[in-house]
C-alpha positions in Angstrom: -11.3 11.5 -5.2 -8.8 9.3 -6.9 -7.5 6.4 -4.7 -5.4 3.3 -5.0 -5.5 0.3 -2.8 -2.9 -2.0 -1.2 -5.5 -4.6 -0.5 -7.9 -5.1 2.4 -9.4 -1.6 2.0 -6.1 0.3 2.5 -6.3 3.6 0.7 -3.2 5.2 -0.9 -4.1 8.9 -1.0 -3.6 10.6 -4.4 -5.3 13.9 -3.3 -5.6 15.6 0.0 -8.2 14.2 2.3 -9.0 14.1 6.0 -11.4 11.1 5.7 -9.1 8.6 7.5 -8.5 8.6 11.3 -5.0 7.2 10.9 -2.4 8.2 8.3 0.7 6.1 7.9 3.6 7.8 6.1 6.6 6.0 4.6 7.7 3.5 2.0 6.1 0.7 0.1 8.5 -1.6 -1.7 9.0 -5.0 -3.2 11.1 -7.5 -1.2 13.0 -10.1 -3.2 13.5 -13.4 -1.3 15.8 -16.1 -2.7 15.3 -19.6 -1.5 16.7 -22.8 -3.1 17.6 -20.9 -6.3 14.2 -19.5 -6.8 13.3 -15.8 -6.3 9.9 -14.7 -4.9 8.7 -11.2 -4.6 6.4 -9.7 -1.9 5.0 -6.3 -1.2 6.9 -4.9 1.8 8.0 -1.9 3.7 7.4 -1.4 7.4 4.9 1.5 7.0 3.0 -0.2 4.2 2.8 -3.4 6.2 1.6 -1.5 9.3 -1.1 0.4 7.4 -2.2 -2.9 5.8 -2.4 -4.6 9.2 -4.5 -1.8 10.6 -6.8 -1.9 7.6 -7.2 -5.7 8.1 -8.2 -5.0 11.7 -11.0 -2.7 10.4 -9.3 0.6 11.1 -9.9 3.4 8.5 -6.3 4.1 7.4 -4.6 6.0 4.6 -1.1 5.3 3.4 0.9 8.3 2.3 4.1 7.6 0.3 5.6 7.5 -3.1 4.8 4.5 -5.4 6.5 4.1 -8.7 4.6 3.8 -12.0 6.6 0.7 -13.3 5.4 -2.9 -13.0 6.6 -3.1 -9.3 4.6 0.0 -8.4 1.5 -1.4 -10.2 1.9 -4.5 -8.2 1.9 -2.4 -5.0 -1.1 -0.2 -5.9 -4.0 -1.1 -8.0 -7.0 1.2 -8.8 -10.2 1.1 -7.0 -13.4 3.0 -7.4 -13.8 6.4 -5.7 -16.3 6.6 -2.9 
């Protein structure tokens, strides 16, 4: 099964699977924060952050949502090996 990861073991499902107990559906995006003339970027989106937090707590969780294929999307999702 092809998968991607948002860090800390969070799977972004690319094929149908019923492996995870919890599925979080929604957006993942890049937040642009300006402070003192400098712009920083962070992976954001309420659903993506929720899924990541659950994964950090040890919950098996899958994130279901669209992620672009541009450099921002690649920053959000990076490839991991299939189980």
